[in-house]
C-alpha positions in Angstrom: 83.5 0.1 90.2 86.1 2.7 90.4 85.8 5.2 93.2 88.7 8.1 92.4 87.4 10.4 95.6 88.0 7.4 97.5 91.6 6.7 96.7 93.5 9.0 99.0 92.2 7.6 102.2 92.5 4.1 100.7 96.2 4.0 99.6 97.0 6.1 102.9 94.8 3.4 105.0 96.7 0.3 103.1 100.1 1.8 103.6 99.5 2.8 107.4 99.3 -0.9 107.8 103.0 -1.2 106.5 105.0 -0.6 103.5 103.5 -2.5 99.9 104.2 -1.9 96.3 101.5 -1.5 93.6 100.2 -4.4 92.5 99.6 -5.6 96.4 97.9 -2.3 96.7 95.6 -3.2 93.9 95.1 -6.5 95.5 94.6 -5.3 99.0 91.7 -2.9 98.1 90.0 -6.1 95.9 90.1 -8.0 98.7 88.9 -5.4 101.3 85.9 -4.4 99.1 84.8 -8.2 98.2 85.9 -7.7 94.4 83.4 -4.3 94.5 86.1 -2.0 94.0 88.8 -3.3 90.9 91.6 -0.5 90.2 94.1 -0.8 87.3 98.0 0.1 87.1 96.6 3.5 84.8 94.5 4.4 87.5 96.9 3.8 90.6 99.9 4.8 89.5 99.0 8.8 89.1 97.3 8.3 92.5 101.0 7.0 93.7 103.0 9.2 91.9 100.4 12.5 93.6 101.0 11.1 97.2 104.4 11.5 96.2 104.3 14.9 95.3 102.1 16.1 98.2 104.9 14.0 100.8 102.6 11.7 102.1 104.3 8.9 101.5 107.6 8.2 99.9 109.1 5.4 98.2 112.3 3.9 97.0 113.2 0.8 94.5 114.4 -2.5 95.5 114.6 -5.8 94.2 111.7 -8.4 95.0 112.0 -12.3 95.8 111.9 -12.8 92.4 115.2 -10.3 91.1 113.0 -7.2 89.5 112.7 -4.3 90.7 109.7 -3.3 92.7 108.9 0.6 94.1 107.6 0.3 97.7 105.7 3.0 99.4 105.7 4.1 103.1 102.9 6.0 104.5 105.1 9.9 105.9 104.1 12.0 109.3 102.1 14.0 106.5 100.7 11.3 105.7 99.3 10.4 109.1 97.9 13.9 109.8 96.1 13.9 105.8 95.0 10.3 106.6 93.2 11.3 110.0 91.3 14.5 108.0 90.2 12.3 105.5 89.2 9.8 107.9 87.0 12.8 109.9 85.7 14.2 106.5 84.8 10.5 105.7 82.9 9.6 108.8 80.7 13.0 108.3 79.6 12.0 104.5 78.9 8.5 106.1 77.2 9.8 108.9 75.0 12.3 107.3 73.6 10.0 104.2 73.1 7.3 106.9 70.8 10.0 108.5 69.4 10.5 105.0 68.9 7.2 104.4 67.1 6.7 107.4 64.2 9.0 106.6 64.3 8.2 103.0 65.4 4.5 102.0 67.7 4.6 99.0 65.0 2.9 96.3 66.7 0.0 94.3 
């Protein structure tokens, strides 16, 4: 499952835990979702580039333990503010859907 609308808050939330790089972000999403959400490089990197352009994250190249260059991403203060806003919006949607589904459970 890929959920493009969730990519921004997911990436920002992961980076709130600490700096990370592309492959590790993909693995973290997969682990957190019990493998329900599976992203590819082709899905993640455009999101990372967009978040950088919006100045919500920043990056720098470093050598990995294996000796290859790896791009590490960090959340910025603007990213923290954007994440608070994203969280408020997602919780509002979640609460609204929960109320609807309590009234009319979704059919399988």
